[in-house]
C-alpha positions in Angstrom: 120.1 -115.0 93.5 116.6 -113.9 95.0 114.2 -116.5 93.0 112.1 -117.5 96.3 108.8 -117.4 94.8 108.3 -118.1 91.7 106.3 -119.6 89.5 106.1 -121.4 86.9 103.9 -120.1 83.2 105.2 -123.2 80.5 108.0 -126.2 80.3 109.4 -124.8 77.3 110.7 -128.5 76.3 109.8 -131.8 78.2 111.5 -135.4 76.9 110.3 -137.5 80.0 110.7 -134.2 82.3 111.0 -131.1 82.5 114.6 -129.6 81.0 113.8 -126.3 79.7 111.1 -124.4 81.8 110.3 -120.4 82.6 108.7 -119.0 85.2 107.8 -115.3 86.7 108.7 -114.0 90.2 106.1 -110.9 91.7 108.7 -108.1 90.4 107.6 -109.4 87.3 110.9 -111.1 86.5 111.7 -114.1 84.0 113.8 -116.6 85.3 115.0 -120.2 83.0 115.0 -123.4 85.1 118.0 -125.9 83.0 118.0 -129.6 83.9 121.6 -130.3 84.6 122.9 -133.1 82.6 120.2 -136.4 83.5 119.6 -136.9 87.7 121.7 -133.6 88.4 119.2 -131.3 89.6 118.2 -127.6 88.5 119.7 -124.1 87.8 117.6 -120.7 88.0 118.7 -118.3 86.4 116.9 -114.8 85.2 116.2 -114.0 81.6 115.2 -111.1 79.2 112.4 -110.9 77.5 114.3 -110.2 74.4 117.1 -113.5 75.3 113.8 -115.9 75.4 112.2 -114.0 72.0 115.8 -115.1 70.4 115.4 -118.6 71.9 112.3 -119.3 70.2 113.8 -117.6 66.9 116.6 -120.4 66.6 119.4 -117.5 67.3 120.4 -119.5 70.7 121.3 -123.5 71.9 119.8 -123.4 76.0 123.6 -122.9 76.6 123.4 -119.6 75.3 120.6 -118.8 77.4 122.9 -119.4 80.2 125.5 -117.5 78.9 123.1 -113.6 78.2 121.2 -114.7 81.8 121.4 -111.6 83.5 122.0 -113.6 86.6 126.0 -113.3 88.1 124.9 -116.0 91.2 122.4 -118.9 90.2 120.3 -120.9 92.7 121.3 -125.1 91.7 118.6 -127.3 93.8 119.9 -130.8 93.6 117.6 -133.0 96.2 116.5 -130.6 98.7 119.7 -128.8 99.2 120.5 -125.6 97.3 123.0 -123.3 96.7 124.7 -120.5 95.0 127.2 -121.1 92.7 128.7 -118.6 90.2 127.0 -119.2 86.4 130.2 -119.8 84.9 130.8 -123.3 87.2 127.8 -124.8 84.8 129.0 -124.1 81.5 128.7 -127.5 79.4 126.8 -129.4 82.2 123.1 -128.8 81.0 121.5 -131.2 79.4 120.5 -130.6 75.9 123.0 -127.5 76.0 124.1 -127.5 72.4 120.4 -127.4 70.5 118.3 -124.7 69.7 114.9 -125.2 69.1 114.8 -125.9 65.0 116.9 -129.7 67.2 113.9 -130.2 68.6 111.2 -132.7 66.9 107.7 -130.9 65.8 105.4 -131.2 68.7 108.0 -130.8 71.6 108.3 -127.2 72.2 104.9 -125.5 72.4 104.5 -121.3 71.8 106.2 -119.1 72.9 104.0 -117.6 75.8 102.8 -114.7 75.4 104.8 -111.9 77.8 103.2 -109.6 79.9 
């Protein structure tokens, strides 16, 4: 996957560190960075605006974001080492993966960013 030059838009979930962040590349494509069970690094995968909206509307879990991702291959960053894997390798390994927006306390999840 080519997500080399992505820029952080917002940390969607941050509890003593980023659990889920939204990024955008120079081609206006959106990506999530998800924390692998604490201390396990981050994976980066492409998502659509529609999936993001559905997540904010409490339709999907964090795991669903990965499952419905447009990416088949994802980048895995761990301690300055970057590798590419099939996304299926990370099912069940996302921190808070079974949670929806409503599962987090008020104030943890910011309002949905304006997507241009």
